[in-house]
C-alpha positions as CSV (number, residue, x, y, z in Angstrom):
1,M,101.9,88.5,98.4
2,K,103.3,84.8,97.3
3,K,104.4,86.6,94.3
4,V,106.6,88.6,96.5
5,I,108.1,86.1,98.1
6,S,108.6,84.3,94.7
7,Y,110.6,87.3,93.5
8,Q,112.4,87.6,96.8
9,L,113.7,84.4,96.4
10,V,114.8,84.5,93.0
11,V,116.8,87.8,93.8
12,I,118.6,86.2,96.7
13,A,119.5,83.3,94.6
14,C,120.9,85.5,92.0
15,Y,122.7,87.8,94.2
16,A,124.5,84.7,96.1
17,L,125.4,83.4,92.9
18,G,126.9,86.5,91.7
19,L,128.7,87.2,95.1
20,Y,130.0,83.5,94.8
21,L,131.4,84.2,91.1
22,V,132.9,87.4,92.1
23,W,133.8,87.1,95.7
24,G,133.7,83.3,96.7
25,Q,132.0,81.3,99.0
26,V,132.7,83.1,101.8
27,A,130.8,86.0,100.5
28,A,128.0,84.1,99.0
29,V,127.5,82.5,102.5
30,S,127.5,86.1,104.1
31,G,125.0,87.7,101.4
32,L,122.8,84.7,101.9
33,A,122.6,84.9,105.6
34,G,121.8,88.5,105.3
35,A,119.1,88.4,102.7
36,L,117.5,85.2,104.4
37,S,117.4,87.1,107.9
38,Y,114.8,89.0,106.5
39,A,113.3,86.6,103.9
40,I,112.4,84.1,106.2
41,P,110.7,86.3,108.6
42,N,108.7,87.8,105.7
43,M,107.3,84.3,104.8
44,V,106.1,83.9,108.3
45,A,104.4,86.9,108.0
46,V,102.8,86.2,104.5
47,L,101.6,82.7,106.1
48,I,99.8,84.6,108.8
49,L,98.3,86.8,106.7
50,S,97.1,84.2,104.4
51,L,95.9,81.9,107.0
52,F,93.6,85.0,108.7
53,S,92.8,86.8,105.4
54,I,89.0,85.5,105.4
55,N,87.7,87.7,108.0
56,P,88.3,91.5,107.7
57,V,88.6,92.1,111.5
58,M,91.0,89.1,111.8
59,S,93.1,90.2,108.8
60,Y,93.7,93.5,110.5
61,A,94.9,92.0,113.6
62,A,96.6,89.3,111.9
63,F,98.7,92.2,109.8
64,M,99.7,94.1,113.2
65,V,100.7,90.6,114.7
66,A,102.8,89.8,111.6
67,E,104.6,92.9,111.1
68,G,105.5,93.0,114.7
69,L,106.6,89.3,114.4
70,K,108.6,89.7,111.1
71,I,110.5,92.7,112.7
72,T,111.2,90.9,115.8
73,L,112.3,87.6,113.8
74,A,114.5,89.7,111.4
75,A,116.2,91.5,114.6
76,V,116.5,87.9,116.3
77,M,118.1,86.2,113.2
78,M,120.2,89.0,112.6
79,L,121.9,88.9,116.3
80,L,122.0,85.5,116.4
81,I,124.2,85.3,112.9
82,M,126.2,88.4,114.4
83,Y,126.8,86.6,117.9
84,F,127.9,83.1,116.5
85,F,129.2,83.8,113.2
86,H,130.9,87.3,113.7
87,T,134.4,86.1,112.7
88,Q,133.4,84.1,109.4
89,I,130.9,87.0,108.1
90,M,131.9,89.3,105.7
91,W,129.5,92.3,106.8
92,L,129.5,94.2,103.4
93,P,127.8,91.4,101.6
94,F,125.4,90.5,104.6
95,I,124.4,94.3,105.0
96,I,123.7,94.4,101.1
97,G,121.8,90.9,101.0
98,L,119.4,92.3,104.0
99,I,118.8,95.7,102.0
100,I,118.1,93.9,98.9
101,S,115.9,91.3,100.3
102,S,113.9,94.2,102.4
103,H,113.5,96.5,99.3
104,I,112.4,93.7,96.7
105,V,108.7,94.0,98.2
106,F,108.8,97.8,97.2
107,I,110.0,97.0,93.9
108,V,107.2,94.5,93.2
109,F,104.4,96.3,95.0
110,W,105.8,99.6,92.6
111,K,105.8,97.4,89.5
112,L,102.1,96.0,90.3
113,N,100.8,99.6,90.7
114,H,102.6,101.2,87.9
115,G,102.6,98.3,85.5
116,E,105.2,96.2,83.8
C-alpha cells in the first residue's frame, strides 16, 4: 500500500505541474486540491491498515473502519473546499485531479497483478 501512495503522489505532482505549465497557477492549485482531497484520506486509511495488520481479526475491522473513514474524510474535504473556495476553484481540473488520484490505486493493483 505504501507503493500506491508513492505512485499517487508522483502522479499528483506531475498532474499539478502539467496544469501549471499549460493553464497557470489557479488550475494547478485546483487540480492539486481535487487530487489531495482523495490522497490525504487514502494516506490515513493506509496508516490505519498498517497499524492493525498484525492480527487478522483486527486487520478486517481496520479495513472496514479505514474505508469508511476514507470515504467520509474525502467527502468532508471536498465539501469544505467547495464551501470556502468555490469562487477560486476551476472545477474541471479539480474533478479530473480527484479522478486521477482515486484511479491510480486501480492502475497500480492492475500492474502488480498483471506484471510490468
